[in-house]
C-alpha positions as CSV (number, residue, x, y, z in Angstrom):
1,M,-37.9,-12.3,-3.4
2,K,-35.8,-15.7,-2.9
3,M,-32.9,-17.2,-3.6
4,L,-33.8,-20.5,-4.5
5,P,-34.0,-23.3,-7.5
6,L,-35.3,-22.9,-10.5
7,R,-37.1,-25.9,-10.7
8,A,-39.4,-24.3,-7.6
9,A,-39.4,-21.1,-9.2
10,I,-41.2,-22.2,-12.0
11,A,-43.3,-24.7,-10.2
12,A,-44.5,-21.7,-8.1
13,A,-45.3,-19.7,-11.4
14,L,-46.9,-22.4,-13.2
15,L,-49.0,-23.0,-9.9
16,S,-50.2,-19.6,-10.1
17,V,-51.6,-19.4,-13.1
18,A,-55.3,-18.0,-13.4
19,V,-57.5,-16.8,-15.9
20,G,-57.3,-13.3,-16.1
21,V,-54.1,-13.0,-14.9
22,A,-51.6,-10.8,-16.9
23,A,-48.4,-12.4,-18.3
24,K,-45.4,-10.5,-16.1
25,P,-41.5,-10.8,-17.1
26,L,-39.6,-13.0,-14.9
27,V,-36.1,-12.7,-14.5
28,V,-33.6,-15.3,-12.8
29,C,-30.1,-14.6,-11.8
30,T,-28.4,-17.5,-12.3
31,E,-25.3,-18.8,-11.4
32,A,-23.3,-20.2,-14.6
33,S,-24.1,-20.5,-18.5
34,P,-25.8,-23.6,-19.7
35,E,-23.3,-26.2,-21.2
36,G,-25.7,-26.8,-24.1
37,F,-29.2,-27.1,-24.9
38,D,-29.5,-30.9,-25.7
39,M,-30.1,-31.6,-22.3
40,V,-29.4,-35.6,-22.3
41,Q,-25.7,-34.9,-23.1
42,Y,-25.1,-33.0,-19.6
43,T,-24.8,-33.2,-16.2
44,T,-24.9,-30.2,-14.4
45,A,-27.7,-28.6,-12.2
46,V,-27.3,-25.2,-14.3
47,T,-28.3,-27.0,-17.8
48,A,-31.1,-29.0,-16.3
49,D,-32.3,-25.5,-14.9
50,A,-31.8,-23.8,-17.8
51,V,-32.9,-26.5,-20.1
52,A,-35.3,-29.6,-18.8
53,E,-37.3,-27.2,-16.4
54,T,-38.1,-24.6,-19.2
55,I,-37.8,-26.4,-22.6
56,F,-38.6,-29.9,-21.9
57,N,-41.0,-32.4,-20.0
58,R,-40.4,-36.1,-19.2
59,L,-42.9,-39.1,-18.7
60,A,-43.0,-38.2,-15.2
61,D,-42.5,-35.5,-12.8
62,F,-41.2,-35.2,-9.3
63,K,-44.4,-33.2,-7.3
64,P,-42.6,-30.0,-6.1
65,G,-40.5,-30.1,-3.0
66,T,-40.6,-34.0,-2.8
67,T,-39.4,-37.1,-4.4
68,E,-42.8,-38.4,-5.0
69,V,-43.6,-39.6,-8.7
70,I,-46.6,-38.0,-10.3
71,P,-47.9,-38.0,-14.2
72,A,-46.6,-35.7,-17.0
73,L,-46.5,-36.2,-20.9
74,A,-47.8,-39.9,-19.7
75,D,-51.0,-39.4,-17.6
76,S,-50.8,-42.9,-16.2
77,W,-48.9,-45.9,-16.3
78,D,-49.1,-49.9,-15.7
79,I,-46.4,-51.8,-13.9
80,S,-46.8,-55.9,-14.8
81,E,-47.0,-58.4,-11.6
82,D,-43.2,-59.1,-12.2
83,G,-42.2,-55.7,-12.0
84,L,-40.5,-56.2,-15.4
85,S,-43.0,-54.2,-17.8
86,Y,-44.3,-50.5,-17.7
87,T,-46.8,-49.3,-19.8
88,F,-46.8,-45.6,-20.3
89,H,-50.3,-44.2,-21.5
90,L,-49.5,-40.8,-23.0
91,R,-51.3,-37.5,-22.5
92,K,-53.2,-36.7,-25.9
93,G,-53.2,-33.2,-27.3
94,V,-49.8,-32.5,-26.2
95,K,-47.6,-29.9,-28.5
96,F,-44.6,-29.6,-29.2
97,H,-43.2,-25.6,-29.8
98,T,-43.4,-23.7,-32.6
99,T,-40.8,-21.8,-33.7
100,D,-39.5,-19.8,-36.5
101,Y,-36.7,-23.1,-37.4
102,F,-39.3,-25.5,-36.4
103,K,-43.3,-26.0,-37.0
104,P,-44.7,-29.3,-35.7
105,T,-47.4,-31.4,-37.8
106,R,-48.3,-33.5,-35.3
107,D,-48.9,-33.5,-31.8
108,M,-46.8,-35.5,-29.3
109,N,-46.9,-39.1,-29.6
110,A,-45.0,-42.7,-28.9
111,D,-42.7,-42.0,-31.8
112,D,-41.0,-39.4,-30.0
113,V,-40.5,-41.2,-26.5
114,V,-39.2,-44.1,-28.3
115,W,-36.9,-41.9,-30.2
116,S,-36.2,-40.3,-27.3
117,F,-34.8,-43.5,-25.4
118,Q,-33.4,-45.2,-28.6
119,R,-31.4,-42.4,-29.2
120,Q,-29.6,-42.8,-25.9
121,L,-30.0,-46.9,-25.5
122,D,-29.4,-48.1,-29.2
123,P,-25.7,-48.0,-30.6
124,N,-27.2,-48.5,-34.2
125,H,-29.8,-45.3,-33.7
126,P,-28.6,-43.1,-36.2
127,W,-28.0,-40.0,-33.8
128,H,-26.4,-42.2,-30.9
129,K,-23.1,-41.5,-32.5
130,L,-23.9,-37.8,-33.4
131,S,-23.3,-37.1,-29.3
132,S,-19.8,-35.6,-28.8
133,V,-19.8,-36.8,-25.1
134,G,-22.3,-39.6,-25.1
135,F,-25.0,-39.7,-22.8
136,P,-23.0,-39.9,-19.3
137,V,-26.2,-39.4,-16.8
138,L,-28.5,-42.2,-18.3
139,R,-25.1,-44.5,-18.0
140,K,-24.6,-43.5,-14.6
141,H,-28.0,-44.7,-13.8
142,G,-27.8,-47.9,-15.9
143,L,-30.3,-47.7,-17.7
144,Q,-28.1,-49.4,-20.9
145,G,-28.2,-52.6,-18.7
146,T,-31.9,-52.4,-17.4
147,A,-34.4,-51.1,-19.8
148,Q,-34.0,-53.9,-22.4
149,K,-36.8,-53.1,-24.7
150,R,-38.6,-49.6,-25.5
151,K,-41.7,-50.6,-27.6
152,K,-44.3,-48.5,-29.6
153,V,-47.6,-50.3,-28.8
154,D,-49.5,-47.8,-30.4
155,D,-49.6,-43.6,-31.2
156,T,-50.3,-43.2,-27.2
157,R,-49.0,-46.1,-25.7
158,V,-45.2,-47.0,-25.0
159,K,-43.9,-50.3,-23.2
160,F,-40.4,-50.4,-21.7
161,T,-39.1,-53.9,-20.7
162,L,-36.8,-54.4,-18.2
163,T,-33.9,-57.1,-17.3
164,R,-34.6,-56.9,-14.0
165,R,-36.9,-55.2,-11.0
166,E,-35.7,-51.6,-10.8
167,A,-37.2,-50.0,-7.9
168,P,-36.1,-46.3,-9.0
169,F,-36.8,-47.1,-12.5
170,L,-39.9,-44.6,-12.6
171,A,-37.8,-41.8,-10.6
172,D,-35.4,-42.4,-13.5
173,I,-38.3,-41.5,-16.0
174,A,-38.5,-38.2,-14.1
175,M,-34.9,-37.1,-14.1
176,A,-33.9,-34.5,-16.6
177,F,-31.7,-37.1,-18.8
178,S,-35.5,-39.1,-19.8
179,S,-36.3,-35.6,-21.5
180,I,-38.8,-36.1,-24.6
181,Y,-37.7,-34.9,-28.0
182,S,-39.7,-34.2,-31.2
183,A,-38.7,-37.3,-33.5
184,E,-40.0,-34.9,-36.2
185,Y,-37.9,-32.1,-35.7
186,A,-34.7,-34.7,-35.2
187,D,-35.4,-36.5,-38.6
188,Q,-35.7,-32.7,-40.4
189,L,-32.1,-31.9,-38.8
190,L,-30.5,-35.1,-39.9
191,K,-32.1,-34.8,-43.8
192,A,-30.7,-30.9,-43.8
193,N,-27.1,-32.1,-42.3
194,K,-27.9,-29.8,-39.4
195,A,-27.8,-32.1,-36.5
196,G,-25.8,-29.8,-34.4
197,D,-29.2,-27.4,-34.3
198,L,-30.2,-29.9,-31.7
199,N,-28.3,-28.5,-29.2
200,N,-28.4,-24.8,-30.4
201,K,-32.0,-24.8,-31.2
202,P,-34.2,-26.7,-29.0
203,V,-37.6,-28.0,-29.3
204,G,-39.6,-29.3,-26.7
205,T,-42.9,-29.6,-25.1
206,G,-42.3,-27.2,-22.0
207,P,-43.7,-24.5,-20.3
208,F,-41.2,-21.9,-22.2
209,V,-39.9,-21.5,-25.7
210,F,-36.7,-21.1,-26.6
211,Q,-35.7,-17.9,-28.2
212,R,-32.3,-17.0,-27.7
213,Y,-28.9,-17.2,-26.0
214,N,-26.1,-14.6,-25.6
215,K,-23.6,-16.4,-24.3
216,D,-22.2,-15.9,-20.6
217,A,-24.7,-13.2,-20.5
218,Q,-28.4,-14.1,-20.8
219,V,-31.0,-17.1,-22.2
220,R,-34.4,-15.6,-23.2
221,F,-37.6,-17.7,-23.5
222,K,-41.0,-16.8,-24.2
223,A,-44.4,-18.4,-22.5
224,N,-45.7,-21.6,-24.2
225,P,-49.3,-20.6,-25.3
226,D,-49.9,-24.7,-25.8
227,Y,-48.7,-25.9,-22.6
228,F,-50.6,-28.8,-21.5
229,R,-50.6,-27.3,-18.1
230,G,-51.4,-24.0,-19.3
231,K,-49.9,-21.1,-20.5
232,P,-47.4,-20.0,-17.7
233,P,-48.2,-16.3,-16.0
234,A,-44.0,-15.4,-16.7
235,D,-43.9,-14.0,-20.2
236,P,-41.0,-13.5,-20.8
237,L,-38.4,-15.4,-18.9
238,I,-35.3,-14.7,-18.6
239,L,-32.1,-16.1,-17.4
240,A,-29.8,-13.5,-16.3
241,I,-26.1,-14.9,-16.2
242,A,-24.1,-13.6,-12.9
243,I,-21.3,-16.1,-11.6
244,D,-21.1,-14.0,-8.4
245,N,-22.7,-14.7,-5.6
246,N,-22.6,-11.0,-4.2
247,V,-23.8,-9.5,-7.7
248,R,-26.9,-12.0,-8.0
249,L,-27.8,-10.9,-4.0
250,Q,-27.6,-7.4,-5.1
251,K,-29.6,-7.7,-8.2
252,L,-32.4,-9.4,-6.2
253,K,-32.5,-6.7,-3.6
254,A,-32.7,-4.0,-6.6
255,N,-35.3,-6.1,-8.1
256,E,-33.6,-6.5,-11.1
257,C,-34.1,-10.5,-10.8
258,Q,-36.9,-11.6,-9.0
259,V,-35.1,-14.9,-8.2
260,A,-31.9,-16.1,-7.4
261,L,-30.0,-18.8,-7.7
262,Y,-27.5,-19.8,-5.2
263,Q,-24.0,-21.6,-6.1
264,A,-24.5,-25.0,-5.9
265,R,-21.7,-27.4,-7.9
266,M,-24.0,-30.7,-8.3
267,T,-25.2,-32.7,-11.4
268,S,-28.2,-32.8,-12.8
269,E,-29.4,-36.0,-10.9
270,H,-29.4,-33.9,-8.0
271,Q,-31.1,-30.8,-9.4
272,G,-33.9,-29.7,-7.7
273,R,-32.9,-30.8,-4.3
274,R,-30.9,-27.1,-3.1
275,K,-32.6,-25.5,-0.2
276,P,-34.6,-22.3,-0.8
277,E,-32.9,-19.6,1.0
278,S,-35.1,-16.6,1.8
279,R,-33.4,-12.8,2.0
């Protein structure tokens, strides 16, 4: 049993997927409540742990324990010789979560990727002004001045055109604020005048499906049976919120949780960099 980041815990769980291994509950004692579930509006590592690492995926990921960028929702990408164009080739057959509030009618495609970035970058996008706090991490990374165009080439390819060469662009694409949303779900919410549900009833492609949140107490997820990397062996996943470090440690020792996160006041751009600590 260890005190370590949720990213590492989930990565370890996913790496342990094996045929015939029965799913087991995984309880994680976490240090605070998530700010919400619309990841791109928030900045804390707590929210990134609870949302970006469970519910959502991005075009690329960081290899666990490193800053190496590896494929995720995009299984490959091409970079132009001048370094100004990136074409992402999307993984086929990736499914959005099926819940009691959303039933997807298609797989993830280029429309979802374009929607996810246009929402943050285009002030004329219908969802842009619906954010109560804006998109602070994207602004901090300067993508609004760098990612000039986001274009659907076809259902399986998206092209980004930059205003200048940007060495950290791929790393930005792998960060929590670049999470990919369902454009179909967003359209459904907008038509029903329920835009707020994007923050309360999230839908993604990630390893876990959101079930419920008991404020300041618990977030509960179930394993995603359609996850493109394989169904996680942890089912359900429960985030048990305990603010006090000592309480989390005692729960860990009593096996009331199998993983505990220690206190770290960081923004989501630094999430995943907290060093693990063994008991």
